[in-house]
PASEBA-1860 file (N, C-alpha, C; in nm, 3 decimals):
! residues 189
1> MTTAGLVL> 10.490/16.569/-7.275/10.394/16.600/-7.153/10.329/16.709/-7.207 ~ 10.199/16.743/-7.262/10.155/16.887/-7.258/10.049/16.931/-7.204 ~ 10.033/17.042/-7.139/9.936/17.113/-7.061/9.812/17.188/-7.151 ~ 9.692/17.149/-7.113/9.578/17.195/-7.200/9.550/17.303/-7.175 ~ 9.436/17.382/-7.224/9.389/17.505/-7.151/9.230/17.465/-7.174 ~ 9.171/17.493/-7.092/9.018/17.504/-7.074/8.951/17.635/-7.055 ~ 8.861/17.679/-7.107/8.785/17.787/-7.107/8.647/17.762/-7.052 ~ 8.593/17.815/-6.968/8.471/17.798/-6.911/8.391/17.893/-6.968
9> AAGAGRRY> 8.300/17.928/-7.046/8.267/18.012/-7.150/8.090/18.013/-7.151 ~ 8.062/17.939/-7.072/7.894/17.872/-7.066/7.787/17.972/-7.022 ~ 7.838/18.046/-6.931/7.695/18.153/-6.876/7.653/18.243/-6.923 ~ 7.496/18.279/-6.895/7.444/18.375/-6.945/7.484/18.486/-6.922 ~ 7.563/18.533/-6.791/7.590/18.609/-6.789/7.451/18.735/-6.726 ~ 7.390/18.665/-6.638/7.258/18.744/-6.606/7.285/18.892/-6.536 ~ 7.360/18.890/-6.436/7.392/19.000/-6.343/7.471/19.105/-6.449 ~ 7.519/19.014/-6.571/7.590/19.154/-6.681/7.513/19.194/-6.773
17> GMPKALVR> 7.404/19.129/-6.808/7.319/19.177/-6.898/7.339/19.090/-7.033 ~ 7.413/18.995/-7.073/7.459/18.935/-7.188/7.579/18.835/-7.122 ~ 7.559/18.737/-7.224/7.679/18.628/-7.176/7.829/18.705/-7.191 ~ 7.922/18.699/-7.131/8.043/18.726/-7.097/8.139/18.706/-7.210 ~ 8.108/18.634/-7.276/8.205/18.574/-7.390/8.184/18.619/-7.502 ~ 8.075/18.711/-7.487/8.049/18.792/-7.627/8.073/18.941/-7.575 ~ 8.132/18.992/-7.476/8.160/19.125/-7.463/8.303/19.131/-7.503 ~ 8.285/19.251/-7.572/8.413/19.294/-7.660/8.464/19.419/-7.560
25> RSGQLLVE> 8.610/19.377/-7.553/8.711/19.476/-7.484/8.863/19.451/-7.527 ~ 8.861/19.592/-7.597/9.010/19.602/-7.651/9.035/19.548/-7.810 ~ 8.896/19.552/-7.805/8.877/19.502/-8.000/8.849/19.346/-8.008 ~ 8.855/19.269/-7.877/8.853/19.147/-7.914/8.704/19.077/-7.809 ~ 8.645/18.986/-7.827/8.545/18.941/-7.742/8.644/18.872/-7.649 ~ 8.583/18.849/-7.526/8.634/18.791/-7.402/8.665/18.655/-7.424 ~ 8.566/18.578/-7.504/8.613/18.431/-7.525/8.743/18.426/-7.629 ~ 8.773/18.513/-7.696/8.883/18.498/-7.791/9.004/18.538/-7.702
33> RSVAVLRQ> 9.005/18.629/-7.651/9.110/18.679/-7.542/9.178/18.570/-7.460 ~ 9.051/18.503/-7.400/9.119/18.367/-7.322/9.170/18.266/-7.410 ~ 9.117/18.238/-7.519/9.173/18.134/-7.616/9.330/18.222/-7.644 ~ 9.306/18.363/-7.671/9.493/18.401/-7.703/9.563/18.391/-7.571 ~ 9.496/18.422/-7.476/9.615/18.393/-7.354/9.662/18.262/-7.325 ~ 9.584/18.133/-7.368/9.625/18.003/-7.324/9.726/17.994/-7.445 ~ 9.711/18.030/-7.586/9.772/18.039/-7.688/9.937/18.066/-7.651 ~ 9.902/18.197/-7.633/10.045/18.253/-7.563/10.140/18.217/-7.441
41> ARCSPIVV> 10.059/18.116/-7.379/10.134/18.038/-7.277/10.156/17.913/-7.330 ~ 10.112/17.905/-7.469/10.163/17.769/-7.528/10.103/17.646/-7.449 ~ 9.976/17.663/-7.426/9.891/17.548/-7.364/9.831/17.478/-7.493 ~ 9.822/17.331/-7.517/9.744/17.253/-7.599/9.701/17.110/-7.606 ~ 9.615/17.080/-7.622/9.498/17.165/-7.678/9.407/17.246/-7.602 ~ 9.349/17.340/-7.676/9.238/17.408/-7.603/9.088/17.423/-7.635 ~ 9.028/17.382/-7.493/8.895/17.350/-7.500/8.805/17.484/-7.464 ~ 8.669/17.494/-7.524/8.615/17.640/-7.485/8.494/17.572/-7.467
49> VLGAAAGE> 8.422/17.580/-7.352/8.317/17.523/-7.303/8.186/17.640/-7.359 ~ 8.109/17.621/-7.421/7.983/17.696/-7.432/7.851/17.654/-7.357 ~ 7.762/17.754/-7.404/7.615/17.708/-7.318/7.546/17.816/-7.380 ~ 7.509/17.920/-7.290/7.430/18.022/-7.361/7.483/18.097/-7.451 ~ 7.364/18.098/-7.542/7.412/18.182/-7.696/7.529/18.123/-7.744 ~ 7.555/17.987/-7.691/7.659/17.919/-7.784/7.635/17.964/-7.948 ~ 7.531/17.924/-8.011/7.543/17.956/-8.175/7.595/18.077/-8.204 ~ 7.564/18.216/-8.117/7.616/18.359/-8.140/7.768/18.349/-8.121
57> IRARADLD> 7.787/18.284/-8.000/7.967/18.267/-8.012/8.033/18.198/-8.097 ~ 7.985/18.120/-8.156/8.031/18.041/-8.287/8.023/18.096/-8.404 ~ 7.921/18.199/-8.410/7.922/18.274/-8.533/7.982/18.381/-8.511 ~ 8.026/18.439/-8.422/8.089/18.583/-8.401/8.248/18.561/-8.352 ~ 8.265/18.474/-8.288/8.410/18.448/-8.244/8.501/18.369/-8.323 ~ 8.623/18.389/-8.322/8.713/18.302/-8.379/8.750/18.215/-8.312 ~ 8.714/18.103/-8.347/8.783/17.984/-8.205/8.820/17.865/-8.318 ~ 8.895/17.933/-8.417/8.945/17.827/-8.495/9.074/17.758/-8.431
65> GVIAVDNS> 9.090/17.645/-8.431/9.190/17.579/-8.405/9.143/17.536/-8.259 ~ 9.053/17.557/-8.181/8.999/17.511/-8.051/8.905/17.408/-8.060 ~ 8.910/17.360/-7.972/8.788/17.230/-7.956/8.667/17.316/-7.869 ~ 8.584/17.336/-7.922/8.474/17.414/-7.875/8.349/17.292/-7.864 ~ 8.319/17.299/-7.695/8.215/17.182/-7.663/8.094/17.242/-7.634 ~ 7.966/17.208/-7.653/7.865/17.282/-7.603/7.834/17.183/-7.475 ~ 7.781/17.277/-7.357/7.719/17.182/-7.239/7.584/17.232/-7.259 ~ 7.509/17.144/-7.266/7.359/17.135/-7.258/7.300/17.156/-7.127
73> LWETGMGS> 7.375/17.131/-7.027/7.317/17.144/-6.879/7.406/17.300/-6.837 ~ 7.465/17.382/-6.927/7.513/17.505/-6.849/7.421/17.547/-6.743 ~ 7.292/17.590/-6.755/7.212/17.678/-6.661/7.219/17.597/-6.516 ~ 7.280/17.479/-6.503/7.283/17.454/-6.384/7.447/17.462/-6.282 ~ 7.507/17.558/-6.374/7.605/17.620/-6.307/7.731/17.577/-6.358 ~ 7.867/17.649/-6.309/7.995/17.603/-6.340/8.047/17.487/-6.343 ~ 8.014/17.428/-6.240/8.035/17.278/-6.222/8.024/17.156/-6.367 ~ 7.907/17.171/-6.381/7.880/17.077/-6.567/7.981/17.142/-6.659
81> SLRAGLAA> 8.007/17.260/-6.667/8.114/17.295/-6.786/8.248/17.258/-6.761 ~ 8.279/17.237/-6.618/8.411/17.208/-6.599/8.382/17.055/-6.633 ~ 8.308/17.002/-6.595/8.281/16.831/-6.616/8.282/16.831/-6.764 ~ 8.196/16.893/-6.860/8.234/16.868/-6.991/8.377/16.923/-7.078 ~ 8.425/16.982/-7.005/8.575/17.044/-7.051/8.669/16.902/-7.021 ~ 8.663/16.880/-6.908/8.752/16.783/-6.886/8.708/16.650/-6.931 ~ 8.605/16.637/-6.989/8.554/16.509/-7.054/8.617/16.508/-7.182 ~ 8.597/16.665/-7.245/8.633/16.656/-7.373/8.783/16.641/-7.415
89> LADTDATA> 8.873/16.642/-7.290/9.038/16.641/-7.309/9.065/16.501/-7.264 ~ 8.957/16.429/-7.222/8.983/16.253/-7.181/9.092/16.194/-7.312 ~ 9.037/16.213/-7.423/9.065/16.165/-7.507/9.191/16.208/-7.592 ~ 9.280/16.347/-7.500/9.402/16.372/-7.551/9.510/16.303/-7.504 ~ 9.655/16.397/-7.512/9.767/16.331/-7.437/9.792/16.443/-7.315 ~ 9.692/16.537/-7.308/9.743/16.641/-7.205/9.737/16.566/-7.087 ~ 9.830/16.586/-6.984/9.860/16.551/-6.859/9.805/16.645/-6.754 ~ 9.791/16.761/-6.785/9.728/16.853/-6.709/9.686/16.976/-6.768
97> TVVLLVDM> 9.553/17.050/-6.689/9.479/17.152/-6.809/9.521/17.290/-6.691 ~ 9.485/17.358/-6.774/9.488/17.471/-6.709/9.361/17.583/-6.708 ~ 9.263/17.583/-6.629/9.165/17.628/-6.613/9.107/17.813/-6.608 ~ 9.060/17.848/-6.711/9.041/18.004/-6.738/8.906/18.030/-6.706 ~ 8.842/18.102/-6.645/8.698/18.182/-6.666/8.704/18.269/-6.755 ~ 8.610/18.287/-6.838/8.606/18.369/-6.949/8.590/18.517/-6.911 ~ 8.539/18.552/-6.831/8.489/18.673/-6.739/8.612/18.724/-6.653 ~ 8.750/18.689/-6.686/8.860/18.742/-6.599/8.982/18.810/-6.706
105> PGVTAAAV> 8.897/18.911/-6.771/9.031/18.987/-6.851/9.178/19.002/-6.811 ~ 9.186/19.042/-6.687/9.313/19.048/-6.617/9.432/18.938/-6.614 ~ 9.374/18.790/-6.645/9.455/18.701/-6.638/9.522/18.705/-6.740 ~ 9.651/18.660/-6.779/9.748/18.702/-6.849/9.821/18.568/-6.867 ~ 9.887/18.527/-6.960/9.976/18.455/-7.016/10.084/18.435/-6.941 ~ 10.156/18.538/-6.865/10.270/18.517/-6.784/10.183/18.464/-6.676 ~ 10.092/18.455/-6.640/10.024/18.406/-6.505/9.975/18.246/-6.534 ~ 9.961/18.243/-6.621/9.924/18.055/-6.727/10.065/17.995/-6.695
113> RRVAADAG> 10.178/18.076/-6.760/10.301/17.996/-6.748/10.332/17.990/-6.592 ~ 10.334/18.060/-6.543/10.371/18.043/-6.384/10.305/17.933/-6.345 ~ 10.165/17.907/-6.330/10.115/17.819/-6.309/10.119/17.703/-6.335 ~ 10.150/17.682/-6.497/10.176/17.560/-6.571/10.316/17.507/-6.540 ~ 10.428/17.591/-6.504/10.557/17.569/-6.512/10.593/17.437/-6.467 ~ 10.512/17.358/-6.370/10.538/17.253/-6.286/10.433/17.136/-6.314 ~ 10.407/17.159/-6.437/10.254/17.089/-6.501/10.300/16.936/-6.475 ~ 10.203/16.864/-6.396/10.221/16.704/-6.417/10.084/16.648/-6.404
121> RANLVVAG> 10.101/16.522/-6.408/9.954/16.429/-6.385/9.913/16.467/-6.250 ~ 10.007/16.475/-6.152/9.950/16.461/-6.008/9.966/16.599/-5.971 ~ 9.969/16.724/-6.035/9.991/16.847/-5.990/9.822/16.929/-5.914 ~ 9.847/17.010/-5.848/9.732/17.090/-5.820/9.793/17.243/-5.805 ~ 9.755/17.336/-5.900/9.828/17.464/-5.866/9.729/17.589/-5.899 ~ 9.761/17.668/-5.812/9.663/17.746/-5.809/9.722/17.905/-5.811 ~ 9.659/18.030/-5.864/9.737/18.150/-5.862/9.712/18.202/-5.738 ~ 9.816/18.279/-5.687/9.805/18.364/-5.556/9.816/18.480/-5.546
129> YGQKRAGH> 9.711/18.608/-5.527/9.700/18.692/-5.496/9.703/18.769/-5.343 ~ 9.836/18.824/-5.328/9.831/18.891/-5.183/9.860/18.730/-5.077 ~ 9.824/18.787/-4.965/9.884/18.710/-4.836/9.775/18.577/-4.861 ~ 9.667/18.601/-4.858/9.555/18.473/-4.843/9.464/18.443/-4.947 ~ 9.474/18.521/-5.093/9.380/18.447/-5.177/9.419/18.420/-5.275 ~ 9.371/18.296/-5.318/9.401/18.216/-5.416/9.311/18.205/-5.541 ~ 9.326/18.216/-5.629/9.230/18.216/-5.767/9.260/18.186/-5.889 ~ 9.243/18.222/-6.015/9.255/18.196/-6.137/9.389/18.218/-6.173
137> PVLLGRDH> 9.506/18.187/-6.284/9.430/18.056/-6.340/9.467/17.925/-6.249 ~ 9.402/17.838/-6.255/9.408/17.690/-6.190/9.481/17.587/-6.251 ~ 9.582/17.495/-6.236/9.570/17.383/-6.313/9.552/17.259/-6.221 ~ 9.488/17.169/-6.310/9.459/17.043/-6.261/9.518/16.948/-6.337 ~ 9.637/16.878/-6.250/9.678/16.749/-6.324/9.599/16.644/-6.340 ~ 9.603/16.586/-6.431/9.510/16.462/-6.504/9.439/16.351/-6.427 ~ 9.585/16.329/-6.308/9.493/16.239/-6.190/9.410/16.279/-6.135 ~ 9.382/16.430/-6.153/9.251/16.464/-6.035/9.151/16.510/-6.104
145> WAGVGLLA> 9.148/16.492/-6.242/9.032/16.512/-6.325/8.882/16.423/-6.272 ~ 8.900/16.305/-6.245/8.785/16.217/-6.223/8.708/16.283/-6.059 ~ 8.842/16.331/-5.962/8.760/16.377/-5.868/8.683/16.498/-5.858 ~ 8.783/16.602/-5.947/8.740/16.737/-5.957/8.591/16.714/-6.029 ~ 8.568/16.615/-6.114/8.472/16.598/-6.152/8.314/16.556/-6.075 ~ 8.357/16.495/-5.983/8.297/16.428/-5.885/8.211/16.565/-5.806 ~ 8.323/16.621/-5.776/8.254/16.744/-5.699/8.228/16.890/-5.766 ~ 8.244/16.865/-5.850/8.219/16.994/-5.967/8.049/16.980/-5.944
153> VGDVGARA> 7.969/17.043/-5.864/7.843/17.047/-5.891/7.795/17.232/-5.882 ~ 7.675/17.243/-5.921/7.633/17.390/-5.934/7.753/17.475/-5.963 ~ 7.751/17.593/-5.879/7.850/17.684/-5.927/7.996/17.637/-5.842 ~ 8.017/17.538/-5.791/8.157/17.530/-5.716/8.270/17.521/-5.823 ~ 8.248/17.441/-5.919/8.375/17.429/-6.017/8.469/17.353/-5.910 ~ 8.581/17.338/-5.929/8.723/17.267/-5.879/8.714/17.306/-5.731 ~ 8.662/17.413/-5.646/8.667/17.470/-5.556/8.648/17.336/-5.417 ~ 8.571/17.271/-5.447/8.530/17.165/-5.326/8.666/17.084/-5.340
161> YLQANRAA> 8.683/17.053/-5.452/8.797/16.959/-5.443/8.937/17.020/-5.429 ~ 8.967/17.127/-5.469/9.089/17.197/-5.399/9.086/17.214/-5.285 ~ 8.976/17.270/-5.193/8.974/17.243/-5.061/8.994/17.134/-4.989 ~ 8.931/17.041/-5.053/8.953/16.882/-4.998/9.104/16.828/-4.990 ~ 9.164/16.891/-5.093/9.313/16.833/-5.104/9.399/16.959/-5.080 ~ 9.362/17.009/-4.994/9.451/17.139/-4.985/9.593/17.131/-4.949 ~ 9.664/17.038/-4.883/9.757/17.001/-4.839/9.859/16.955/-4.984 ~ 9.772/16.919/-5.112/9.864/16.881/-5.226/9.841/16.987/-5.323
169> VRVVPCAD> 9.803/17.162/-5.278/9.769/17.245/-5.370/9.904/17.368/-5.320 ~ 9.928/17.387/-5.451/10.055/17.483/-5.471/9.997/17.617/-5.526 ~ 10.025/17.696/-5.455/10.025/17.824/-5.456/10.125/17.941/-5.527 ~ 10.112/17.972/-5.655/10.196/18.014/-5.726/10.190/18.190/-5.726 ~ 10.251/18.269/-5.675/10.248/18.426/-5.701/10.195/18.467/-5.784 ~ 10.124/18.571/-5.842/10.083/18.589/-5.964/10.003/18.744/-5.961 ~ 10.011/18.803/-5.859/9.956/18.923/-5.875/10.047/19.051/-5.894 ~ 10.121/18.973/-5.940/10.266/19.093/-5.996/10.214/19.125/-6.169
177> VADDRDLD> 10.179/19.003/-6.199/10.176/18.979/-6.371/10.010/18.987/-6.397 ~ 9.922/18.988/-6.286/9.762/18.932/-6.336/9.642/18.995/-6.239 ~ 9.550/18.994/-6.278/9.447/19.019/-6.193/9.321/18.915/-6.220 ~ 9.263/18.888/-6.108/9.194/18.788/-6.182/9.027/18.811/-6.117 ~ 9.028/18.956/-6.072/8.897/18.974/-6.089/8.816/18.969/-6.184 ~ 8.682/18.920/-6.161/8.573/18.917/-6.265/8.483/19.018/-6.318 ~ 8.416/19.007/-6.416/8.334/19.124/-6.455/8.173/19.068/-6.384 ~ 8.139/19.117/-6.310/7.997/19.115/-6.270/7.889/19.175/-6.310
185> VVPDA> 7.920/19.325/-6.329/7.830/19.387/-6.357/7.893/19.488/-6.468 ~ 7.813/19.569/-6.573/7.842/19.649/-6.665/7.915/19.791/-6.578 ~ 8.034/19.787/-6.657/8.083/19.915/-6.598/8.026/20.051/-6.619 ~ 7.975/20.143/-6.558/7.936/20.300/-6.571/8.001/20.330/-6.674 ~ 7.901/20.384/-6.735/7.958/20.468/-6.931/8.022/20.615/-6.859
END
């Protein structure tokens, strides 16, 4: 049994002013950081879904050893990127995948390991932050990939599927090891 990693990095980052995959923090691009987190958590294979600025990301980022997929429909929202990533994993032996969004630099390998600890084909697991909020990373067992793909439209991603199957979703506390706040705007200088 293997647990894959899936980085959604296709957005243009309109509110941010540039594709967030190309944002440099602590000496590395956010797309490289996401890949490193999944590697540290021993996810394999790792798929990165690109869209806006795909050529520039390929030229500037170290994506050695990952499966880089271009999502030609990236402008339609995160749902198309999730579908593209799951399709790229279809021919692998992965029993589950951990999904990361490229614009969440506070998500750690420790959080990925917690969410993936009970990975299996039938599992749905999300990171929990505080008493009421579930967030990233998210583990999708392979048995759910087709259903997730059907409901992943626009900017919804897996949310609609997880809500429709909430009784099967396990929440794993991660607030002590991660922060899943996203980068929406450039911080003030």
